[in-house]
C-alpha positions in Angstrom: -0.1 0.1 -0.1 1.9 2.8 -1.0 0.7 6.3 1.2 1.4 9.8 0.6 1.0 13.4 1.5 -1.5 16.4 0.2 -0.4 19.5 1.8 -3.3 22.2 1.7 -2.3 25.7 1.1 -3.9 28.2 2.1 -3.9 30.9 -1.3 -5.3 34.7 -0.5 -4.7 37.6 -3.6 -6.3 40.4 -3.4 -9.8 39.8 -1.7 -10.1 36.4 -2.6 -8.8 33.4 -1.1 -8.6 29.6 -1.8 -7.4 26.5 -0.9 -4.9 24.0 -3.0 -4.1 20.6 -2.4 -0.8 19.1 -3.8 1.6 16.7 -3.1 5.1 17.0 -2.5 6.1 15.7 -6.0 3.2 17.8 -7.0 5.9 21.2 -5.7 9.3 18.7 -6.9 7.9 19.3 -10.7 6.7 22.8 -10.1 10.2 24.0 -8.5 11.9 21.5 -11.7 9.8 23.7 -14.1 10.8 26.9 -12.3 14.3 26.5 -11.9 14.6 25.7 -15.4 12.4 28.8 -17.1 13.4 31.4 -14.7 16.5 30.2 -13.4 15.4 29.8 -9.3 17.2 28.4 -6.9 17.5 25.0 -7.0 18.1 25.0 -3.2 14.6 26.8 -2.2 12.4 23.8 -2.8 12.8 22.7 1.3 14.4 18.7 0.7 13.0 15.4 0.4 12.5 13.5 3.3 12.4 10.0 3.2 13.0 8.1 6.5 10.1 9.1 8.7 7.8 10.8 6.2 4.0 11.2 7.4 5.2 11.5 11.1 2.8 14.2 11.8 5.8 16.7 13.5 7.6 16.2 9.6 3.9 16.9 7.9 3.8 20.2 10.3 7.3 21.4 9.4 7.0 20.4 6.2 3.7 21.9 5.4 5.2 25.2 6.9 7.8 25.1 4.6 5.8 24.9 1.0 4.4 28.1 2.9 7.7 29.5 2.4 8.1 28.2 -0.9 5.5 30.2 -1.7 5.9 32.9 -0.3 9.0 33.6 -1.7 8.4 32.1 -5.4 5.6 35.2 -5.1 7.9 38.3 -4.1 9.8 37.4 -6.8 7.6 37.9 -9.5 5.1 40.7 -7.6 3.8 41.6 -10.9 3.2 38.2 -12.9 3.6 35.2 -11.6 4.9 33.1 -14.1 2.3 30.6 -15.8 3.3 27.5 -14.4 3.7 29.2 -11.0 -0.4 30.7 -11.9 -1.8 27.1 -12.7 -0.3 25.2 -9.7 -2.3 28.0 -7.4 -5.2 27.8 -9.9 -5.5 31.9 -10.6 -7.4 31.2 -13.6 -9.9 29.6 -11.5 -10.0 32.4 -8.7 -8.6 36.2 -9.9 -10.3 37.2 -13.0 
């Protein structure tokens, strides 16, 4: 049986607020695209953990790290987020 953690991220833009849900692998895929397309620091994404990856404390710690990661990305692109990041955060569904 495979188990994986889904991270629930609250997104706020102006008066709009919504939730997105992604696995760590989704963050990793996003990061790989941003590193190659936008020259984002490859060390910005929190590292993948193998041992104890589903322990409550690790999940909570990684949740916070992934939120910081996304906030950092959004500050790097204050005017227009790259298409891959906008899609990841579901901007197309909530922001007109």
